[in-house]
PADRENMAR-609370 format. One record per residue: residue number from 1; x, y, z of N, C-alpha, C in turn; residue in one letter. Coordinates in steps of 0.1 Angstrom, whole numbers, always signed. Atoms other than C-alpha are relative to their C-alpha. Example, Ala and Ser with C-alpha at 12.3 -4.5 7.8 and 13.67 -1.06 7.14 Angstrom:
<nodes>
[1, [+9, -12, +0], [+123, -45, +78], [+9, +12, +0], a],
[2, [-9, -11, +0], [+137, -11, +71], [-8, +11, +8], s],
</nodes>
This chain:
<nodes>
[1, [+13, +5, +7], [+66, +236, +110], [-13, +4, +11], x],
[2, [+12, -3, -6], [+33, +246, +121], [-13, -11, +0], x],
[3, [+9, +7, -2], [+5, +223, +131], [-15, +3, +4], x],
[4, [+18, -9, -5], [-35, +226, +134], [-4, -16, +0], x],
[5, [+9, +7, +2], [-60, +202, +147], [-10, +2, -5], x],
[6, [+8, +3, +5], [-86, +199, +124], [-14, -1, +13], x],
[7, [+9, +2, -8], [-120, +204, +145], [-14, -7, -11], x],
[8, [+9, +4, +7], [-148, +184, +129], [-14, +6, +5], x],
[9, [+16, -6, -2], [-184, +199, +129], [-13, -10, -3], x],
[10, [+13, +11, +7], [-216, +177, +131], [-11, +17, -7], x],
[11, [+7, -13, +7], [-239, +202, +105], [-4, -6, -12], x],
[12, [+4, +4, +10], [-261, +192, +79], [-2, +11, -12], x],
[13, [-3, -11, +3], [-260, +213, +49], [+3, +10, -3], x],
[14, [-11, -15, +2], [-235, +240, +53], [+3, +3, -16], x],
[15, [-7, -3, +8], [-230, +261, +25], [+7, +13, +1], x],
[16, [-17, -7, -6], [-200, +285, +24], [-8, +14, +4], x],
[17, [+9, -14, -7], [-225, +315, +30], [-2, -3, +14], x],
[18, [+7, +3, -20], [-233, +297, +68], [+14, +0, +2], x],
[19, [-13, +4, -4], [-193, +292, +69], [+4, +8, +15], x],
[20, [-4, -11, -8], [-185, +325, +88], [-7, -3, +15], x],
[21, [+8, -1, -13], [-215, +323, +115], [+1, -16, +5], x],
[22, [-1, +14, -5], [-212, +285, +116], [+18, -1, +12], x],
[23, [-11, -1, -5], [-172, +290, +127], [+0, +8, +15], x],
[24, [+4, -8, -18], [-181, +317, +155], [-6, -3, +10], x],
[25, [+12, +5, -6], [-210, +299, +166], [+12, -14, +8], x],
[26, [-6, +7, -3], [-186, +270, +170], [+21, +1, +8], x],
[27, [-18, -1, -5], [-153, +286, +181], [+10, -5, -6], x],
[28, [-14, +7, +13], [-131, +276, +152], [+10, +12, +3], x],
[29, [-11, -9, -1], [-97, +294, +158], [+7, +4, -11], x],
[30, [-5, -7, +12], [-84, +318, +132], [+14, +2, +1], x],
[31, [-18, -4, +4], [-44, +320, +120], [+2, +8, -10], x],
[32, [-4, -9, +8], [-24, +344, +106], [+8, -7, -9], x],
[33, [-7, +3, +9], [-9, +339, +73], [+12, +14, +1], x],
[34, [-11, -14, -4], [+22, +363, +79], [+15, -6, -4], x],
[35, [-15, +2, +2], [+54, +342, +67], [+2, +10, -11], x],
[36, [-1, -11, +14], [+69, +370, +40], [+13, -9, -9], x],
[37, [-10, +1, +7], [+85, +348, +15], [+8, +7, -12], x],
[38, [-11, -9, +9], [+114, +360, -9], [-1, +20, +8], x],
[39, [+0, -16, -4], [+111, +393, +15], [+10, +13, -4], x],
[40, [-6, -8, +1], [+138, +409, +4], [-4, +12, -13], x],
[41, [+7, -6, +16], [+122, +416, -33], [-13, +2, +5], x],
[42, [+14, +0, +0], [+87, +410, -19], [-1, +2, +13], x],
[43, [+2, -1, -13], [+82, +428, +18], [-13, +2, +5], x],
[44, [+11, -3, -4], [+47, +438, +21], [-8, -15, +4], x],
[45, [+12, +11, -10], [+23, +415, +45], [-11, +6, +2], x],
[46, [+15, -5, -6], [-14, +423, +43], [-3, -7, +11], x],
[47, [+9, +8, -11], [-34, +411, +71], [-8, -11, -2], x],
[48, [+3, +13, +1], [-46, +376, +68], [-2, -9, +4], x],
[49, [+5, +14, -11], [-66, +349, +88], [-6, -9, -7], x],
[50, [+7, +9, +5], [-77, +321, +80], [-4, -13, +13], x],
[51, [+2, +7, -13], [-96, +291, +101], [-9, -14, -13], x],
[52, [+5, +15, +9], [-107, +254, +85], [-5, -9, +11], x],
[53, [+1, +9, -8], [-127, +230, +98], [-9, -9, -14], x],
[54, [+6, +14, +11], [-143, +195, +81], [-17, -2, +5], x],
[55, [+16, +5, +0], [-182, +184, +79], [+7, -16, -5], x],
[56, [-1, +12, +0], [-190, +148, +73], [+8, -4, -16], x],
[57, [-9, +2, +11], [-180, +152, +35], [+6, +11, -8], x],
[58, [-1, -15, +7], [-165, +185, +26], [+12, +5, +14], x],
[59, [-11, -8, -5], [-137, +206, +41], [-6, +15, -4], x],
[60, [+8, -18, +0], [-150, +244, +53], [+13, +9, +1], x],
[61, [-12, -9, +1], [-122, +273, +47], [-8, +13, +2], x],
[62, [+5, -10, -3], [-130, +306, +58], [+16, +12, +2], x],
[63, [-10, -10, +0], [-104, +337, +52], [-4, +16, +2], x],
[64, [+5, -16, -1], [-104, +374, +59], [+11, +4, -1], x],
[65, [-9, -4, +10], [-82, +398, +42], [+0, +16, +1], x],
[66, [-2, -19, +1], [-72, +438, +47], [+12, -2, -6], x],
[67, [-12, -2, +8], [-47, +448, +23], [+0, +11, -9], x],
[68, [+2, -13, -2], [-38, +480, +6], [-9, +4, -13], x],
[69, [+5, -3, +9], [-52, +472, -31], [-9, -12, -3], x],
[70, [+3, +12, +4], [-75, +446, -45], [-3, +3, -13], x],
[71, [+1, +3, +12], [-78, +432, -77], [-11, -12, -5], x],
[72, [+11, +13, +5], [-104, +406, -97], [-3, -2, -14], x],
[73, [+0, +2, +17], [-95, +403, -132], [-6, -10, -4], x],
[74, [+4, +13, +9], [-101, +368, -140], [-12, -3, +2], x],
[75, [+17, +1, -4], [-136, +361, -149], [-11, -12, -1], x],
[76, [+4, +16, +2], [-140, +323, -149], [+10, -7, +7], x],
[77, [-10, +9, -7], [-126, +292, -134], [+10, -1, -6], x],
[78, [-15, +7, +7], [-92, +281, -142], [+8, +11, -6], x],
[79, [-5, -14, +5], [-84, +318, -151], [+14, +2, +7], x],
[80, [-13, -3, -11], [-51, +335, -136], [-4, +8, +14], x],
[81, [+6, -5, -15], [-66, +339, -102], [+11, +1, +9], x],
[82, [-11, -3, -7], [-30, +341, -88], [+5, +14, -3], x],
[83, [-1, -11, +3], [-27, +376, -104], [-8, +8, +5], x],
[84, [+11, -10, -7], [-56, +391, -87], [+2, -3, +14], x],
[85, [+0, +3, -14], [-62, +391, -49], [-7, -15, +5], x],
[86, [-4, +14, -2], [-55, +356, -42], [+0, -5, +16], x],
[87, [-2, +5, -12], [-59, +332, -13], [+3, -14, -3], x],
[88, [-3, +16, +4], [-47, +294, -13], [+1, -7, +13], x],
[89, [+1, +11, -11], [-53, +261, +3], [+12, -14, -6], x],
[90, [-4, +8, +5], [-28, +234, -5], [+2, -13, +10], x],
[91, [+4, +12, -8], [-31, +199, +7], [+7, -14, -7], x],
[92, [-4, +14, +4], [-14, +164, +2], [-11, -12, +9], x],
[93, [+7, +4, -5], [-37, +141, +15], [+3, -15, -3], x],
[94, [-3, +11, +0], [-20, +108, +7], [+18, -1, +4], x],
[95, [-12, +1, -1], [+16, +97, +7], [+11, +0, -13], x],
[96, [-3, +2, +11], [+22, +98, -26], [+6, +10, -6], x],
[97, [-6, -17, +2], [+35, +133, -30], [-7, +7, -13], x],
[98, [+11, -9, +4], [+9, +143, -50], [-11, +12, +8], x],
[99, [+8, -11, -6], [-8, +176, -38], [-8, +6, -7], x],
[100, [+12, -5, +7], [-37, +197, -45], [-1, +17, +2], x],
[101, [+0, -12, -3], [-40, +233, -47], [-9, +6, -5], x],
[102, [+8, -6, +0], [-70, +253, -45], [-3, +13, +4], x],
[103, [-4, -16, -4], [-68, +290, -51], [-14, +9, -5], x],
[104, [+19, -4, +1], [-100, +314, -51], [+7, +14, -1], x],
[105, [+0, -15, +2], [-98, +353, -60], [-9, +4, +10], x],
[106, [+4, -7, -10], [-113, +377, -41], [-15, +1, +2], x],
[107, [+16, -1, +12], [-148, +374, -64], [+0, -17, +2], x],
[108, [+4, +16, -5], [-148, +333, -56], [+0, -8, -13], x],
[109, [-6, +5, +10], [-129, +325, -89], [+8, -14, +2], x],
[110, [-6, +10, -4], [-115, +292, -87], [+8, -7, -10], x],
[111, [-10, +8, +8], [-82, +273, -95], [+2, -9, +6], x],
[112, [-3, +15, -6], [-80, +234, -85], [+6, -4, -11], x],
[113, [-9, +7, +10], [-51, +213, -97], [+7, -12, +5], x],
[114, [-7, +10, -4], [-33, +182, -90], [+14, -2, -4], x],
[115, [-9, +10, +6], [+1, +167, -92], [+10, +0, +13], x],
[116, [-10, +0, -6], [+35, +161, -77], [+13, +8, -4], x],
[117, [-8, -10, +6], [+54, +188, -97], [-9, +14, +0], x],
[118, [+7, -12, +1], [+45, +223, -93], [-1, +11, -13], x],
[119, [+4, -4, +18], [+48, +229, -135], [-5, -5, -4], x],
[120, [+13, +6, +9], [+28, +200, -141], [-10, -2, +6], x],
[121, [+8, -2, -2], [-2, +204, -132], [-14, -7, -4], x],
[122, [+14, +7, +6], [-38, +183, -136], [-11, +10, +1], x],
[123, [+11, -8, -6], [-64, +209, -138], [-16, -13, +3], x],
[124, [+14, +13, -2], [-98, +194, -120], [-10, +4, -10], x],
[125, [+14, -1, +9], [-128, +187, -143], [-10, +9, +3], x],
[126, [+12, -5, -2], [-155, +207, -146], [-13, -7, +14], x],
[127, [+11, +4, -14], [-179, +187, -121], [+5, +5, +9], x],
[128, [-9, -3, -13], [-153, +192, -95], [+0, +15, +4], x],
[129, [+2, -13, +0], [-154, +230, -100], [-9, +3, +6], x],
[130, [+20, -5, -3], [-193, +231, -99], [-3, -8, +14], x],
[131, [+0, +4, -13], [-189, +214, -67], [+3, +7, +9], x],
[132, [-3, -12, -13], [-175, +241, -45], [-3, +12, +1], x],
[133, [+6, -10, -2], [-195, +263, -30], [+10, +14, +5], x],
[134, [-10, -12, -2], [-180, +296, -28], [-13, +13, +5], x],
[135, [+5, -14, -5], [-192, +332, -9], [+13, +12, -1], x],
[136, [-13, -11, +3], [-171, +364, -14], [-8, +14, +4], x],
[137, [+6, -11, -7], [-180, +398, +6], [-4, +11, -14], x],
[138, [+1, -12, +14], [-171, +417, -28], [-5, -8, -10], x],
[139, [+7, +8, +12], [-194, +395, -48], [+5, -6, -9], x],
[140, [-5, +14, +7], [-187, +374, -78], [+4, +9, -15], x],
[141, [+2, -8, +15], [-184, +402, -109], [+14, +3, +4], x],
[142, [-14, -5, +5], [-148, +408, -124], [-1, +14, +5], x],
[143, [-1, -19, +3], [-134, +443, -118], [+14, +1, +1], x],
[144, [-12, -2, +1], [-99, +459, -123], [+8, +5, +12], x],
[145, [-4, -4, -13], [-74, +471, -99], [-11, +10, +8], x],
[146, [+4, -11, -10], [-89, +494, -69], [+12, +3, +10], x],
[147, [-12, -6, -7], [-57, +511, -56], [-6, +4, +14], x],
[148, [+2, -1, -14], [-73, +514, -18], [-5, -9, +7], x],
[149, [+4, +15, -11], [-75, +494, +12], [-8, -6, +0], x],
[150, [+14, +3, +5], [-97, +475, +10], [-1, -20, +12], x],
[151, [+4, +15, -7], [-113, +441, +35], [-9, -3, -4], x],
[152, [+7, +8, +10], [-128, +415, +20], [+4, -16, +7], x],
[153, [+2, +15, -7], [-134, +378, +32], [-9, -9, -12], x],
[154, [+13, +10, +6], [-144, +344, +12], [-1, -14, +8], x],
[155, [+1, +12, -3], [-153, +312, +22], [-5, -10, -9], x],
[156, [+5, +9, +14], [-156, +279, +5], [-5, -14, +8], x],
[157, [+3, +12, -2], [-175, +244, +9], [+7, -8, -10], x],
[158, [-10, +7, +12], [-148, +220, -9], [-2, -15, +6], x],
[159, [+2, +18, +0], [-162, +182, -14], [+12, -5, +3], x],
[160, [-13, +13, -3], [-140, +154, -2], [+4, -1, -17], x],
[161, [-5, +6, +13], [-142, +145, -40], [+7, +12, -11], x],
[162, [-11, -9, +8], [-119, +175, -52], [+9, -3, +1], x],
[163, [-15, +6, +2], [-91, +152, -43], [-6, -12, -14], x],
[164, [+3, +7, +9], [-104, +139, -78], [+10, -10, -5], x],
[165, [-13, +11, +4], [-69, +116, -80], [+2, -7, +11], x],
[166, [+0, +12, -11], [-78, +97, -49], [-11, +0, +1], x],
[167, [+18, +1, -6], [-109, +82, -34], [+5, +3, +16], x],
[168, [+1, -5, -10], [-110, +99, -2], [-18, +1, +5], x],
[169, [+15, +2, -4], [-143, +92, +19], [-2, +7, +13], x],
[170, [+3, -10, -10], [-135, +110, +51], [+19, +1, +4], x],
[171, [-13, -3, -7], [-106, +129, +68], [+2, -3, +15], x],
[172, [-1, +7, -13], [-114, +115, +103], [+12, -6, +5], x],
[173, [-16, +7, -3], [-79, +106, +122], [+12, -1, -12], x],
[174, [-8, +1, +12], [-61, +110, +89], [+7, +16, +8], x],
[175, [-9, -12, +0], [-29, +137, +91], [+5, +4, -18], x],
[176, [-4, -7, +15], [-26, +158, +60], [+14, +13, -2], x],
[177, [-6, -19, +2], [+3, +186, +52], [-6, +6, -11], x],
[178, [+6, -5, +9], [-10, +212, +41], [+6, +15, +4], x],
[179, [-9, -10, -5], [+1, +249, +40], [-14, +12, -7], x],
[180, [+13, -8, +6], [-24, +280, +33], [+12, +15, -5], x],
[181, [-5, -13, +8], [-13, +313, +12], [-7, +11, -7], x],
[182, [+5, -12, +10], [-20, +348, -3], [+10, +5, -8], x],
[183, [-7, -7, +13], [-6, +364, -31], [-11, +12, -8], x],
[184, [+6, -13, +5], [-14, +392, -55], [+15, +1, -14], x],
[185, [-9, -3, +10], [+8, +389, -87], [+0, +14, -6], x],
[186, [+2, -11, +4], [-5, +418, -101], [-3, +14, +5], x],
[187, [+10, -13, -7], [-18, +442, -76], [+15, +10, +0], x],
[188, [-14, -16, +3], [+6, +477, -74], [+11, -9, +10], x],
[189, [-9, +6, -12], [+22, +459, -42], [+0, -18, -3], x],
[190, [-2, +15, +3], [+31, +422, -53], [+3, -6, +14], x],
[191, [-5, +5, -14], [+36, +399, -22], [-7, -17, -4], x],
[192, [-2, +13, +1], [+36, +365, -15], [+5, -10, +14], x],
[193, [-1, +2, -13], [+31, +353, +20], [-9, -13, +1], x],
[194, [+6, +11, -1], [+20, +321, +36], [+1, -5, +16], x],
[195, [+2, +4, -14], [+13, +303, +70], [+7, -10, +2], x],
[196, [-11, +8, -5], [+41, +279, +70], [+12, +5, -14], x],
[197, [-12, -4, +7], [+75, +289, +52], [+0, -6, -17], x],
[198, [+1, +6, +11], [+75, +282, +13], [+15, -2, -3], x],
[199, [-20, +0, -2], [+115, +267, +10], [+1, -2, -15], x],
[200, [-11, -1, +16], [+122, +273, -27], [-1, +12, -6], x],
[201, [-4, -10, +6], [+135, +297, -50], [-13, +5, -6], x],
[202, [+11, -7, +7], [+105, +324, -64], [+2, +3, -16], x],
</nodes>
């Protein structure tokens, strides 16, 4: 199991657009998402990296992706973003088994939910969704599949209030179980890769 020591950044009024330059300035390390899950059926592994840090009241995440094709058909939050070119962040902030998934398409459309069962999830309320700042190099307008090699980035500023089933005021000194993921269920070459292995059947 891989582990990260997540750096806390002292910075005020950080927006998602600020994150890539801020990470470069602060020397935040990028990590490869390269564990191919269910490799016999889905062997393709795009080039995906992520970096993560925290500030006083938020989690900052930046993804860099290079893949064979790209898709952004979901038109709004809580749509089927996992069918598009999608990156995901899973975290369990307490010891109660409840985990949160933050799934983001290549144009910044989000799905956020919580629960202890992968099949029974509670969607984040509208105010939580609105509070997550997003930045994407491909813009924010939906498009169908572009079957060409594409490089893209997304950055997120996720307020700690996204843990809507918990009262998390700070992450300082906390140990949190987490994973990072890249998928694209309806791309010409579907794939399911993660930072740490996913030990369940597809």
